[in-house]
N, C-alpha and C positions, 0 to 999 in steps of 0.2 A: 715087965719082961718082954722082951723084942728081941726077935730072931731073924738074923739074915741070911737069904740065899742069893750070891751075886752071879750071875752067868753061870746057873747050875750047880755052883760051888759053894759049899753050907762054909759060912765065918765062923769060926771057934771063936767065943769072948767065956771069960771066967765069969762065974756066977755076978761077983760084984760088978764088971763093968757092964753086962746085961740090963743090970736094973740101973744105969744111969742112961737113958736113951741118948741124949746130945752128945756122950762120948761115941757111942755106936754110928751115930750120923756122921761125927768127925772121921771117924775112920772110914768110913764107906768112902766121904768124899775124897780123903786121900789115896783112896784104891785104884792101882794102876787099870783093872779092869774096868771102874767108874769113869775112868778117864776116853775110855774107846766110844767113837760114835755111836756104835750100837751096843745097848749093853740091856740084860733084863734082872730086873732085881723084884726077888720076892720076900715078903715080911710076914713073920707070924705075931701077931701082936697079943697079950694075954690079956682079958677081962677087967684083970684089975690095974690095967697101966694102958688105956683103950687111948687115952689122950695123946700117947708118944706116935699115933698112929700118924698126927697131924703132922710132925717133925718132917715125915717123910715127902710131903707136899712141897715144902719150901725146898728142901735136897732138890728134887726133881725140876723144878720153877729156874733153880739157878741153872740146872745143866742146859734147859732148853733154851735159855738166853746167851748161852757159851756157843749155841748151834743156830743160831740164828733165827729161832723163831720170833714173832712179833710180841712186843709189849701187850699187846691187847689178846692176843693167842696165849701167852703166857698168865693173864690175870684171867682170863675163861677157863684156864685148866685149873689153876688155882679155888676160886670158887666153885668150877664141877666136883673137884678132888674132895673138898670142904665137906660140900653137902653129901658127896656117896659116903664118905666116910661117918658123916654125924648119921644120916639113915643107918648104916649097919650098926653103928653102936647102938641106937634104939631098939633095935632088934636084939643087939644081943643083952641089953640091960632086962628085956622081958623074960631072960631064960635064968630066971631067981634058984632053981634046983640042979642048974649044972654046976660045977665049980670049976671046968675046966673049959670056960669057954674060949675061943679064939678067933679073932679076927684075921684073914689072910688078905692080902693084898700084892698084886702082881704090876708092877709096871716096865712096860716096854718103851725103852725111846731109843729112835734113830735119827739122821738127819733129817726125814721126811714125814714123821710122823711121831705121835705119843700116844699111848695109850694106859690106860689104867682098869683094872678088874680088881672091882673089893666083893669078896665073898664073904657071906652072912657066916656066924657059927654055923658049923655044920648041923645039917639036918632043917635049917630054917629056908625052907624056901616060899617064894614070892613070884606073883605073875606081873611082871613091868608091866605090860600095855593095861592090864585091867586098875592098877592101881593109879596111873596117869590119868588112865581117863576116870575115874573115882575123884582123884584132888583134884581135878581140874572142873567137873562137876562141882563139887565142894565149894569151891572158890569163886563160881559162878553167881553160885545162891548167897554167898557171903564175903564178899570181897575183903573183909576186915580178918578171916581167917586166917589165922595163923601156923596151924600145920598144913603139911602139905606140900608148901611152897619148893622145897629142897629139890625132890627127881624133877619136877616141874621145869625149874633155873636150868639144872643141868642136861635137860633134854632141848632146852633151847640152846644153850651155850655151845654144847660139844658138837661134832660133826657126825658124830654117831654115838645111840646111846642104846644098847641092847641088852637083853638079857643072856646069861652065860645057859648052856648047852643043859646043865644041871638044875637050873633055876635057882641057884642059891645065891647069886649074884650078879652084878650089872659090869658092863664094860664100857667105858668112852674111849674114843679116838679124837686127837685131834691133826688136822694134817697142815701141813705148810706148802703155800703158801696158806694163810687163813682168808676169809671169805668176808670183804669190805664192799658192803653194800650203802648206797646215798637212794632214800627215797624221799621225794617232795611231789604234791600236785600243783598241777596247772589247771584250775577249772575241775572239770570231769575226768581230767586225765592226770593217773597217777603214771611218776615217772620214775624208773628204779634204773639207778648206774651200777654196775659191778666194777669195780672200780680194781680190786684183787682178788685172787683166788678161783681165775674162770677156770682152773684144771683141778680144783677141789672137790672130791667125789658131793660135797653136802649141797655146792650149790643149787642143785635140783631141787631136791628140798624145800631149801631154804626161799629161793624163788615163789612156791608154791604155796608155802606159808604166809609169804607176803600179800601174795596176789590173794588169798583167802581174805584176809582182813578189809581189805578193798571192793567189796562185792558188787559195789554201783558204779568200779570205774572202767575205761578203757586203760590202757595201758603202753606207754614207750618203754622198752627194754633196751637198755647200752651194753651189747657185752662187747666195747670194743674193739680188742684184735685178738677176738676169737677166731681160728683158723677153719674156715669154709670150705678148705683144698680137700678135693675126692682123693688126693695122693696122701695123704697125711695119715701115721703110721696107726695102725688097728686101732693099739690101747686109744689113742686120743680122738680117732673116729668115735667109737661107741660110745666113749664118754661124752663128745658132742651132741651123738645123735640120740641118748636118753635126755642130755638135757633139753634139747630142742622138743622131744616128742612129750616131755614134761610140762612145757610152756604151753604147747599146744591141747594137750588134754586137758590143763588147768582152765583154760580159755573157752573152750568148748564146752566145760560142765557148768560155766558160769555164764554162758553166752555174753562174753565180752571181746572187745577186739583189741589185738594185740599188734604194734608194730615193731621190729628187732632191727637195731642200727648196730651195723658191725665196722670196724675196722677206722672210727676216726675217732678226733677228742671228743669228748664228753659236747664241748663248748660249740663245736660244729654237728655231732649228733643231734642235740637240742634243737637247735635253729632249723634243720633240713626236715627233721621229725615233724616238725609241731605243723610245717608249711604241708604235710602229708596227712597228716592224722585229725587236724581240723580242718573244716567241721566235720570231715567223712575219715573214719579209721578204714585202713586197709587189713584185713585179715591176715593172720603170721601164716596162714595153710596157702593164701595166696602168693605168695614172698620166698617162702623156704622149700624145696623141694628137698626131702631127706634122701 
């Protein structure tokens, strides 16, 4: 059985209607509240019908497409959603002594971001960071290990993946536009082109992660039309400063050299940057004054 709360209003269904998950989803899809650009859907799914939770993922993906989210972002959301639901169901199925075990899902949708919070059955707590670290270690030891990949995949795809305050759930957030990065190597130089998502809050940590995978490389990072205007609005200036600080920090930690390129097309960027970075690189801290 599934219960739905849409924009803080509980939708009343008959008992027979609630047992038909497809009927519930169809009802929500046609609801005027669901048609709004901003809406919050909360669902409580009984243990006996956990599989119904997956239907909400498809419902959300349809709305994301209507709001102009890219196909890649929608696909990443769907994969993350399914992995988080699967993880929560596995926790719920271990509670054999509890007859009334419910999975709680909260989906917040706006034209700028989408988030999903999935809470384990009440009382089931877990440490997200510790679990991720443990599963990464396990997979590094055995690359064929089947268990433990879901949360790792979610952490890579989502722009943000955090534990809820009560420690009983996890929240994944996706921003628009999504980050799109092209990476390739030219000799000992790793080239990173940020093609979309320059103002996505996840860009800084995504670049750091990518740089950590090429420990022996120097870098050319093309940030396209990222504004370096000192008169930029404060939120944009703060985001820009955090991004550049993260790049500098990653460079200094790894003793690598980084050349940042702004304001030109990728083709122009590469031809101009290569003449500067080879054979001698330019440290990013010598080029950019925050």
